C-alpha positions in Angstrom: 85.2 275.9 151.8 86.7 277.4 148.8 88.2 280.0 150.4 89.8 278.2 153.0 91.1 275.1 150.4 92.2 278.5 148.5 94.4 279.8 151.4 95.9 276.1 151.9 97.3 276.3 148.6 98.7 279.7 148.6 100.3 279.1 151.7 102.3 276.0 150.4 103.3 277.5 147.0 104.3 280.1 149.3 106.4 277.9 151.1 107.7 276.3 147.7 108.6 279.8 146.3 110.7 280.7 149.3 112.8 277.6 149.2 115.7 278.7 146.7 116.4 275.2 145.8 113.1 273.6 145.8 112.3 273.6 142.3 116.4 272.3 142.0 115.4 269.7 144.0 112.2 268.8 142.7 113.4 268.5 139.2 117.1 267.9 138.5 117.6 265.1 140.6 114.8 263.8 138.3 116.1 264.7 135.5 119.5 262.7 136.6 118.1 259.3 137.4 115.8 259.0 135.1 119.3 259.6 132.8 121.1 256.7 135.0 117.6 254.4 134.5 117.9 254.6 131.0 121.4 254.0 130.8 121.9 251.2 133.4 118.8 250.0 133.2 119.1 247.1 130.5 119.0 243.6 130.3 121.7 243.7 127.1 125.2 241.9 127.9 128.2 243.7 125.6 131.9 243.3 125.8 131.3 239.8 128.0 135.0 238.6 129.0 136.1 235.7 127.4 139.4 233.5 127.5 139.7 231.0 124.5 141.6 227.6 124.9 142.0 226.4 121.0 143.2 222.9 121.2 142.9 223.0 117.5 144.0 225.8 116.4 142.9 225.5 112.7 140.8 227.5 110.5 137.5 226.7 111.8 138.0 227.5 114.8 139.1 230.5 114.1 136.4 231.2 111.9 134.1 230.6 115.2 136.1 232.6 117.1 135.8 235.3 114.8 131.8 235.0 114.7 131.6 235.5 118.3 134.2 238.7 118.2 132.1 240.1 115.6 129.1 240.6 117.3 130.5 242.9 119.7 128.7 240.6 122.6 131.8 239.4 123.6 135.4 240.3 124.4 138.6 237.7 124.0 140.6 238.8 127.2 143.0 235.9 127.1 144.4 232.6 125.4 145.0 230.3 127.5 147.7 227.5 126.4 146.2 225.2 129.4 143.1 224.2 130.9 144.9 225.5 134.2 145.1 228.8 132.6 141.8 229.1 131.5 140.2 228.1 135.2 142.4 230.7 136.6 141.0 233.7 134.3 137.5 232.5 135.2 138.1 231.9 139.0 139.7 235.1 139.4 137.0 237.3 137.5 139.2 238.1 134.6 137.1 236.2 132.4 132.8 235.5 132.2 132.8 233.0 130.3 135.2 230.4 128.5 135.6 228.9 125.1 137.1 225.2 125.0 137.5 224.3 121.3 139.0 220.5 121.2 140.8 219.0 119.0 139.4 217.4 116.1 137.0 219.9 115.7 137.5 220.9 112.0 137.8 217.4 110.9 134.5 216.7 112.8 132.9 219.6 110.7 134.2 218.1 107.1 132.8 214.7 107.9 129.8 216.2 108.5 129.7 215.0 111.9 128.7 216.6 115.5 131.9 219.0 116.6 131.9 219.5 120.2 132.5 222.8 121.3 132.6 223.2 125.5 131.3 226.7 126.9 132.3 227.1 130.6 129.8 230.4 132.1 130.6 232.1 135.6 127.4 231.3 136.9 128.0 233.7 140.2 125.7 236.5 137.9 123.0 233.9 136.7 121.5 237.2 134.7 124.6 237.7 132.8 125.6 234.0 132.6 122.0 233.1 130.9 122.0 235.9 128.7 125.5 235.1 127.4 124.5 231.2 127.2 121.6 232.8 124.7 124.1 234.9 122.5 126.5 231.7 122.2 123.3 229.7 121.0 122.7 232.5 118.8 126.4 232.6 117.2 127.1 229.0 117.2 123.8 228.2 115.1 125.0 231.2 112.7 128.4 229.7 112.5 126.8 226.2 111.3 124.5 228.1 108.6 127.8 229.4 107.4 129.9 226.6 107.5 127.3 224.2 106.0 126.8 226.4 103.1 130.5 227.1 102.6 131.2 223.3 102.8 128.2 221.7 100.7 127.3 224.1 98.0 124.2 223.3 96.2 125.6 222.3 93.0 123.6 222.8 89.5 121.5 220.0 88.8 121.6 218.4 92.2 119.0 217.2 94.0 116.6 219.8 95.8 117.3 219.6 99.5 115.1 218.6 101.9 111.8 220.5 103.4 112.8 222.2 106.6 110.7 224.2 108.9 112.9 228.2 109.6 111.7 230.3 112.7 111.5 233.6 111.6 111.1 236.1 114.4 108.4 239.2 114.4 108.4 241.2 117.4 105.5 243.5 118.1 105.6 246.7 119.2 109.0 246.5 119.7 110.9 245.5 116.5 114.4 245.7 118.0 113.2 244.6 121.0 115.5 247.5 122.4 115.6 247.0 126.9 114.8 250.9 127.1 111.7 251.0 125.4 110.8 248.6 128.1 112.3 250.2 131.2 111.7 254.3 130.2 107.8 253.9 130.9 108.6 252.1 133.9 110.9 254.6 135.4 108.2 257.3 134.6 105.8 255.2 136.8 108.9 254.4 139.7 110.1 257.8 140.0 106.9 259.6 140.3 105.5 257.1 142.9 109.0 258.1 144.9 109.0 261.3 144.6 105.1 262.0 145.6 104.6 259.9 148.3 108.0 261.2 149.7 106.7 264.8 149.1 103.6 264.1 150.6 104.7 262.5 154.0 107.3 264.2 154.8 105.1 267.8 154.8 102.4 266.7 156.7 105.4 265.3 159.3 106.9 268.6 158.8 104.1 270.9 159.5 103.5 268.7 163.1 107.4 268.8 163.6 107.4 272.9 163.7 104.4 273.2 165.9 102.2 274.6 162.6 99.6 271.9 162.2 98.3 272.4 165.5 97.8 276.5 164.5 96.5 275.5 161.1 93.7 272.9 163.2 92.7 275.6 165.8 91.4 277.6 162.6 87.8 276.7 161.2 89.8 274.6 158.7 88.4 271.0 158.5 90.3 267.6 158.3 89.6 267.0 154.4 90.2 270.8 154.0 93.4 270.5 155.1 94.7 267.2 152.9 92.6 269.1 150.0 95.1 271.8 150.3 98.2 269.6 151.2 97.4 267.3 148.0 97.2 269.6 145.6 100.1 270.9 144.9 102.1 267.4 144.9 98.9 266.6 142.3 100.6 269.4 140.4 104.2 268.3 141.2 103.6 264.8 139.9 101.8 266.0 136.6 105.4 268.2 136.1 107.3 264.8 137.1 105.4 262.8 134.7 106.2 265.5 132.0 109.7 265.7 132.5 110.6 261.9 132.8 108.4 261.3 129.0 110.3 264.5 127.8 113.5 262.6 128.2 112.5 259.2 127.1 110.5 260.4 124.1 113.4 262.9 123.2 116.6 262.1 124.3 116.4 258.2 124.7 114.1 257.7 121.7 111.1 255.7 123.4 108.3 256.4 121.0 104.6 257.2 122.5 102.2 256.2 120.2 99.1 256.1 122.8 96.1 258.3 123.1 97.0 261.5 125.5 94.0 262.0 127.0 94.3 258.2 128.1 97.4 258.6 130.0 96.2 261.5 131.8 93.6 259.9 133.1 95.7 257.1 134.2 98.3 259.5 135.5 96.6 261.0 137.1 94.6 258.3 139.3 98.1 256.6 140.0 98.5 260.3 141.8 95.6 260.3 143.8 96.5 256.7 144.9 99.8 258.2 145.3 99.1 260.9 147.5 96.8 259.4 149.4 99.1 256.9 150.6 101.7 258.9 151.4 99.2 261.1 153.4 98.4 257.4 155.1 102.2 257.2 156.0 102.3 260.6 157.7 99.7 259.9 160.0 101.9 257.0 161.4 104.9 259.3 161.9 105.9 261.7 164.6 108.9 262.6 163.4 111.1 262.9 159.4 113.3 260.0 160.5 109.9 257.6 161.0 108.5 258.9 157.9 111.6 258.1 156.4 111.8 254.9 157.7 107.9 253.8 156.9 108.9 255.3 153.1 111.8 252.9 152.9 109.9 249.7 154.1 107.0 250.4 151.9 108.5 251.6 149.1 110.6 248.9 147.7 108.3 246.1 147.9 105.9 248.2 146.3 108.6 248.5 143.7 109.7 244.9 143.7 106.0 243.6 143.2 105.1 246.3 140.7 106.6 244.2 137.3 108.9 246.8 136.3 111.9 244.7 136.3 110.2 241.2 138.2 107.7 239.2 136.0 104.5 239.2 138.7 103.7 235.3 136.8 107.1 234.2 138.4 105.7 235.2 142.3 104.6 232.9 144.3 101.1 232.8 144.4 101.4 234.6 147.8 102.9 237.5 146.5 101.3 237.7 143.1 98.0 238.5 145.4 99.5 241.6 147.0 100.6 242.9 143.9 96.8 243.5 143.0 96.7 245.6 146.1 99.6 248.0 144.0 98.8 250.8 142.2 102.2 250.7 140.3 101.2 247.2 139.3 98.3 248.5 137.0 99.9 252.0 136.6 102.7 250.1 134.5 100.5 248.5 132.6 98.8 251.6 131.1 102.0 254.0 130.6 103.7 250.5 128.4 100.5 250.4 126.4 100.2 253.8 125.9 104.0 254.4 124.9 104.3 251.2 123.0 100.9 250.2 121.4 98.6 253.1 121.6 95.4 251.2 122.9 92.2 253.1 124.1 90.4 253.0 127.2 88.3 250.0 126.7 91.3 248.2 126.3 93.0 249.7 129.5 89.5 250.1 131.9 90.3 246.7 133.8 93.7 249.2 135.4 92.3 252.5 135.2 89.0 251.3 137.2 91.7 249.0 139.9 93.4 252.7 140.2 90.5 254.6 140.9 89.2 252.1 143.7 92.9 251.9 145.0 93.2 255.8 144.6 89.3 256.1 146.6 90.3 253.8 149.5 93.5 255.2 150.3 92.7 259.1 150.3 88.8 257.9 152.4 91.6 255.8 155.1 94.3 258.6 155.2 91.3 261.3 155.8 90.0 258.8 158.4 93.2 258.3 160.4 94.3 262.0 159.9 91.3 262.7 162.3 91.7 260.2 164.4 95.6 261.1 165.4 94.5 265.3 166.0 91.8 263.6 168.7 
């Protein structure tokens, strides 16, 4: 058995060696993708284009606008003179948000009354709209606090202010709420899934297309030995992929890794077994590389969507939440984010590790049985 498996491993590594562009395709696109994800995949919104319609034109209104611009979240693109001009900027997409400061804004503030501020937002991009409105609430609250401290300073001997409750945020594990600290660990799992499943599925189908699969199977090698010889090289490639993406995330994007390396390795190994089994299973349903590509696209995208990478699983319908329990990427993302940011041990992650082990065993078992049947 060991000699036959060794021969298969030698064959696979010789094929990689003969392909001059193999290492380029395995490494360079991976680095490019993680850089693109790292910079582009973020919920942070900056330089939101704003049109201003200021009917008050007072010191208070100018102070409010300066609060908006000082944050860097908003960028003033136009100062409209009429509501028609303001609406035109929003309708044409020149501005995403409109600030309408009505006449008497400063007087209402000086009288201690509620000063109305109208905010109009383009809701065609709901994500940007919601985030921008959240920024607006924070900026207006800061402006109100600054204005009150200037307008009604506490004089000496004055009565003490009434008791108030102040909310103080204290985020754990990600003090600055940096989106990259959330996305980069997810990128590790997502890119590894895509790379390993694609390589495994296409490798077996390619053997079938060029006719070498039949030649191999008339040899004394057994189906499980053939699969073992096929999976070990891609398992090692998967480990290398994880190492590369992790290194880029830690050293380039400065995402901390505070976890246990052995727990991380255990999670990666179990996840790779599951993805290898899934890739082999797809190959047994494909006769050509075009079919393998179609199946890969059909299954990998739902796996990504149902993993919790970007969309909270708790917000999904109940049926889809149940389907996520069959998704190995769901469990692997929990392991990755826990190890990167929290540094928890295996006692906390044993459920995720156990689920990955079960899924890996089932997928590999099904792929072996299916592969044997496809040869008959």
